[in-house]
C-alpha positions as CSV (number, residue, x, y, z in Angstrom):
1,M,42.7,-41.8,-13.5
2,S,43.3,-38.7,-11.4
3,A,46.7,-38.0,-9.9
4,P,47.1,-38.9,-6.2
5,Q,46.8,-36.0,-3.8
6,T,50.0,-34.8,-2.1
7,P,50.0,-34.3,1.7
8,L,50.1,-30.5,1.1
9,A,47.0,-30.6,-1.1
10,R,45.1,-32.8,1.4
11,C,46.0,-30.3,4.1
12,A,44.8,-27.3,2.1
13,L,41.6,-29.1,1.2
14,R,40.9,-29.9,4.8
15,S,41.4,-26.2,5.8
16,L,39.0,-25.0,3.1
17,L,36.1,-27.3,4.0
18,P,35.0,-25.3,7.1
19,I,35.1,-22.1,5.1
20,V,33.0,-23.6,2.3
21,A,30.5,-25.1,4.8
22,Y,30.2,-21.7,6.5
23,L,29.6,-19.9,3.2
24,I,26.9,-22.5,2.2
25,C,25.2,-22.1,5.5
26,V,25.2,-18.3,5.4
27,T,23.9,-18.3,1.8
28,H,21.1,-20.8,2.7
29,V,20.0,-18.7,5.7
30,Q,20.2,-15.3,4.0
31,G,18.7,-16.6,0.7
32,Q,15.8,-18.6,2.1
33,T,14.4,-17.0,5.1
34,P,14.4,-13.1,5.0
35,A,10.7,-12.8,4.2
36,Q,9.9,-15.4,6.9
37,D,12.0,-13.4,9.3
38,W,10.0,-10.3,8.6
39,L,6.8,-12.3,9.1
40,A,8.1,-13.3,12.6
41,D,8.9,-9.6,13.3
42,L,5.3,-8.8,12.3
43,D,4.0,-11.2,15.0
44,R,6.5,-10.0,17.6
45,S,5.4,-6.4,17.1
46,L,1.6,-7.1,17.2
47,N,1.8,-9.4,20.3
48,A,0.5,-7.3,23.2
49,P,1.8,-8.2,26.6
50,S,-0.2,-10.0,29.3
51,G,-2.1,-7.9,31.8
52,L,-5.0,-5.4,31.8
53,M,-5.4,-2.7,29.2
54,T,-8.1,-0.1,28.8
55,G,-9.0,1.6,25.6
56,R,-11.7,3.1,23.3
57,L,-13.2,2.1,20.0
58,T,-14.6,5.0,17.9
59,V,-16.4,4.5,14.6
60,V,-17.2,7.4,12.4
61,S,-19.6,6.9,9.5
62,K,-19.5,8.7,6.1
63,S,-22.1,11.1,7.4
64,G,-19.9,12.1,10.3
65,R,-22.0,10.3,12.9
66,S,-19.7,8.7,15.6
67,L,-20.3,5.8,17.9
68,I,-18.0,5.2,20.9
69,W,-17.3,2.1,23.1
70,D,-14.9,1.9,26.0
71,F,-13.3,-1.4,26.7
72,N,-11.1,-3.5,29.0
73,T,-8.8,-6.1,27.6
74,Y,-7.6,-8.9,29.8
75,K,-4.7,-11.1,28.4
76,K,-3.0,-14.2,29.8
77,G,-0.7,-16.1,27.5
78,T,-2.6,-16.4,24.2
79,D,-6.1,-16.0,25.7
80,I,-7.7,-12.6,25.4
81,L,-11.0,-11.2,26.7
82,Y,-12.5,-7.9,25.5
83,L,-15.4,-6.2,27.4
84,F,-17.0,-3.4,25.3
85,S,-19.3,-0.9,27.0
86,S,-21.2,2.2,25.7
87,R,-22.3,5.2,27.7
88,S,-25.9,4.7,26.7
89,R,-26.3,0.9,27.0
90,D,-23.5,-0.1,29.4
91,L,-22.0,-3.6,28.7
92,E,-22.7,-4.4,25.0
93,L,-20.2,-7.1,23.9
94,K,-18.0,-9.7,25.5
95,L,-15.4,-11.1,23.1
96,L,-13.2,-14.1,24.1
97,Y,-10.3,-15.5,22.1
98,K,-8.7,-18.9,23.0
99,R,-5.6,-20.5,21.6
100,A,-4.2,-17.5,19.8
101,G,-7.4,-16.6,18.1
102,E,-8.2,-20.1,16.8
103,I,-11.4,-20.1,18.9
104,C,-13.7,-17.0,19.1
105,W,-16.6,-16.8,21.5
106,I,-18.9,-13.7,21.7
107,W,-21.8,-12.5,23.8
108,D,-23.7,-9.4,22.8
109,R,-26.5,-7.5,24.5
110,L,-29.0,-7.8,21.7
111,R,-28.9,-11.6,21.6
112,A,-28.1,-12.1,25.3
113,S,-26.7,-15.5,24.4
114,L,-23.3,-17.1,23.8
115,F,-22.2,-18.3,20.4
116,K,-19.0,-19.1,18.6
117,K,-17.6,-17.5,15.5
118,R,-16.4,-20.1,12.9
119,D,-14.3,-19.9,9.8
120,L,-15.2,-17.0,7.6
121,E,-17.5,-15.6,10.4
122,K,-14.4,-14.4,12.1
123,F,-14.0,-11.9,9.4
124,E,-17.3,-10.2,10.1
125,S,-17.3,-6.6,11.5
126,I,-17.0,-5.9,15.3
127,L,-19.8,-3.5,16.3
128,G,-20.1,-2.2,12.8
129,S,-16.4,-1.0,12.8
130,G,-13.7,-1.7,10.2
131,F,-12.1,-4.2,12.6
132,A,-13.0,-7.9,12.0
133,Y,-13.0,-10.4,14.8
134,A,-9.9,-12.0,13.3
135,D,-8.0,-8.6,13.5
136,L,-8.1,-8.5,17.3
137,S,-7.6,-12.2,18.0
138,G,-3.9,-12.2,18.5
139,L,-3.5,-14.7,15.7
140,S,0.0,-15.7,14.5
141,Y,0.6,-14.5,10.9
142,E,3.7,-16.6,10.8
143,S,1.7,-19.8,11.3
144,G,-1.3,-18.8,9.3
145,Y,0.2,-17.0,6.3
146,D,2.9,-17.6,3.7
147,P,5.2,-14.8,2.5
148,I,4.8,-14.0,-1.2
149,S,7.4,-11.3,-1.8
150,L,9.7,-8.9,0.0
151,K,10.7,-5.5,-1.5
152,P,12.8,-2.7,0.0
153,G,11.4,0.8,0.0
154,Q,12.5,4.2,1.4
155,G,13.1,3.4,5.0
156,T,10.6,0.6,4.7
157,V,10.2,-3.0,3.6
158,I,7.1,-4.1,1.8
159,L,6.0,-7.7,2.7
160,K,3.2,-9.5,0.9
161,I,1.6,-12.5,2.6
162,K,-1.2,-14.8,1.7
163,P,-3.3,-17.2,4.0
164,V,-2.5,-20.9,4.0
165,S,-6.2,-21.8,4.4
166,E,-9.6,-20.2,3.6
167,S,-9.7,-16.7,4.9
168,G,-11.6,-13.4,4.5
169,Y,-8.4,-11.9,3.1
170,T,-6.8,-13.2,-0.1
171,E,-3.6,-11.1,0.5
172,I,-2.2,-8.6,3.0
173,V,0.4,-6.1,2.0
174,V,2.4,-5.0,5.1
175,Q,4.6,-1.9,5.2
176,M,7.3,-2.5,7.8
177,D,9.7,0.1,9.4
178,A,13.1,-1.1,8.1
179,V,14.9,0.0,11.2
180,K,12.5,-0.9,14.0
181,K,11.2,-3.9,12.1
182,R,7.5,-3.3,13.0
183,P,4.4,-2.8,10.8
184,I,3.2,0.8,10.2
185,R,0.6,0.0,7.6
186,M,-1.4,-3.1,6.5
187,D,-3.5,-3.2,3.4
188,F,-6.1,-6.0,3.5
189,H,-7.3,-7.5,0.2
190,G,-10.6,-9.4,-0.1
191,K,-12.2,-11.2,-3.0
192,D,-10.2,-11.1,-6.3
193,K,-7.4,-9.3,-4.3
194,V,-9.4,-6.1,-4.2
195,L,-8.3,-3.7,-1.5
196,V,-11.0,-3.6,1.2
197,K,-9.4,-1.7,4.1
198,T,-6.2,-0.1,5.3
199,L,-4.9,-0.2,8.8
200,K,-2.3,2.3,10.1
201,L,-0.5,1.6,13.4
202,G,0.9,4.0,15.9
203,Y,3.5,3.4,18.6
204,D,5.6,5.1,21.3
205,L,2.7,6.8,23.0
206,P,2.8,6.3,26.8
207,L,0.1,4.4,28.6
208,Y,-0.7,5.1,32.2
209,N,0.0,2.4,34.8
210,P,-2.6,3.1,37.6
211,R,-0.9,0.8,40.1
212,Q,2.6,2.2,39.7
213,R,1.4,5.7,38.8
214,K,3.8,5.9,36.0
215,K,3.9,5.8,32.2
216,E,4.4,2.5,30.3
217,Y,5.7,2.2,26.8
218,L,4.8,-0.9,24.8
219,I,6.4,-2.6,21.9
220,S,2.9,-3.3,20.4
221,P,0.8,-0.6,18.8
222,V,-1.3,1.6,21.0
223,L,-3.2,3.4,18.2
224,L,-4.9,1.6,15.3
225,D,-6.8,3.4,12.5
226,V,-8.8,1.6,9.9
227,L,-10.3,3.0,6.7
228,D,-13.0,0.6,5.5
229,L,-13.2,1.2,1.7
230,E,-16.4,-0.8,1.4
231,T,-18.5,1.2,3.9
232,G,-16.5,4.5,4.0
233,R,-16.3,4.2,7.8
234,I,-13.2,5.2,9.8
235,S,-12.5,3.3,13.0
236,R,-10.0,3.9,15.7
237,I,-8.8,1.9,18.6
238,E,-6.7,3.7,21.1
239,F,-5.3,2.3,24.4
240,F,-5.0,4.5,27.5
241,S,-3.7,2.4,30.4
242,F,-1.8,-0.8,31.0
243,D,-1.3,-2.7,34.2
244,P,1.1,-5.7,33.7
245,S,0.7,-6.8,37.4
246,V,-2.9,-7.9,36.7
247,S,-2.9,-11.7,36.3
248,P,-6.5,-12.7,35.4
249,D,-7.8,-15.9,36.9
250,D,-8.2,-18.7,34.4
251,S,-11.9,-18.8,35.0
252,L,-12.2,-15.4,33.3
253,F,-11.3,-17.1,30.0
254,N,-13.9,-19.8,30.4
255,P,-16.7,-19.4,27.8
256,D,-19.2,-19.9,30.6
257,F,-18.0,-16.6,32.1
258,L,-19.5,-14.8,29.2
259,N,-23.0,-15.8,30.2
260,R,-22.7,-14.5,33.7
């Protein structure tokens, strides 16, 4: 039988309980969620603001031949609409994402019809570029991927993630800026975890606000370069302007709009 506790011992024990509870809480938070926190930072950095953005998609083949499309991007909440046009053919592709990329509708000039991309079809190439439909969808990596590992580097953190359901990517290795907590490079692995393409992201380049006639700086990347290792093509998306005052009407994000 243990000896009865003295009043002094009971008082000391009561004073230690909050400290022990605090240490357990801190250890639990720091030990369990750092990789998940970086995954949340990845989403935060890639989440472009609502409004109207203009940009250009350039695709350069192994032979050096280049194709160029200018585009407008309308975003409201988690809905995104891309309108791609070429100088020779005018409007060529309408691309609509609903519910943070869960639903993907497209209309292209050749088919002149509306259809939905499903499951692995979302990982097909956009206009022959290194960008897949899923890459521009505004999807949440935090909800769709699990962290595998987290390793420190020289001024960077290497985060490995894997999809929770069937995907065109078996693994993505993300190089994050350790100070600004944003991705600077993403390596996409396909079947058998073979590297299929590399994406580099650029920030801190000013975009022109035509309404305010001033420069805008975004948290999200404004320059995206993809090297497709399967085709040898180099693709670049660069944004030029951003108008946050544009609030697109909900009808713009109705799939029926794409057939107009």
